[in-house]
N, C-alpha and C positions, 0 to 999 in steps of 0.2 A: 894045410900050409898056414903058418902063423904070419900075421901082418908085419911082425918085426923083421922077417927075413927078406921082405920085398924091398927093392930099391925105391928111393923117393924120386918122384918126377922132378925135372929141372924147374927151378923157380925163376921168376922174372929177374931176380938179381944176378943170376948166373947164366941165364940164357941170352945169347946175342941175337936180337931180332934182325933178320935180313932186311935190307933197305927196301926190297920189293914188298915185303909184308907191311912195313911202316907206311909206304906210299899207298898201299891198298886201304889201310885204315884211314889215312889222311884224306884219300879220295872220297870215302863215304862221309867223313866229317865235313868236308867242304861242300858236299852235296846238300847236307842238312843246313849248313850255314847259308848257302845260296837260296834255299827254300825260305828260310827266315828273312833273308834279304828281300825276297820277292814280296813278302807280306809288308815289309817296310816301304817298298817301292809303291805298292798299292795304296798304302796310307798316304804317302806323298802325293800320288795322283789324285786321290779323293780330296786332299787339302787344297790342291790347285783348283779343282773343279768347284769346290764349295764356296770359298770366300778368301779374302786376303788375311783375315785373322788366323784361321787354322794353318794357312800356308806359312805365315810368319812364325807361328809356334813350332811347326815342323822344321822350318829352316833354322830357327834359333837353336833347336836341339842338335841338328846336324852340324851346325857351326861350332858347337861346344867341343870340348876335348873328348868327351865320351862319344859323341856323334862322329868325330873324325876318326877315332879308333875303330868304331864299327865300320865306317866306310872303307878304311884301310884294310880291315879284315875281310870284308866282302870283295874288295878288289883283288886281294891275294887269292881268295877262294876261287874267284872267277878265273884268274890266269892259271892257277894250279890245276883246276878241274879241266880247263881247256887243254893245257899242255899234256896232262896225263891221258886225256881222251884221245889226243893225237897219237900218243904212244900205244894206246890200246887199238887204235885203227891200224897202226903198223903191225901189231901182233896179230890182228885179224887176217892179215895177208900171209901169215905163217913165217914172218921174219923176226929176227932178234930174240929168239927164245933161249939162246945160249946164256949160261949164267953170267958170264962176263959182260955180254952185250946188254942183258937185262939190268945189271947193276949200273953200267955206264949210262944207259938211257934214264934210269932212275935219278941219277945225279944231274943229268941234263935237264930233267923236268924241274927239279928243285932250283937249279941255277936260272933257268928260263923264267920260272914263276917269280922269283925275287927280282930279276932284272926287268921283266915286263911291268911288275908292280911299281918298282922304283922309277922306271922311265915314265910311266903314266902319271904318278904322283908329282914328279918333278915338272912335268909338262903342265899339269893342272894347277899347281901352285905358282907357276910362272917363274921358276928358278932358271 
């Protein structure tokens, strides 16, 4: 059989990813982000334990725009990972495996993650 007769596989530009697949990938990415955030948290703790000078340096970075973006990303990662983890716990009970229910719960995870992150940041910023 010649290779010209075979159909081509769908490419990313024409294949519509299901929301559940997107959330699965995002769950893994947020897990990696939380692991990197844990390293940053340990650096912060070491700076506190060492002296005021390293602590001021870490705090200065975290107060910068780049530091605030990282903190916001880690905050979203935490709330997303938490919300998606709760969804997986519900799945572990054998519930919500229907396609429509899985898609609805996926959108709920996204909305909950954004709402929890926004609520936390608005509280922290004192707005």
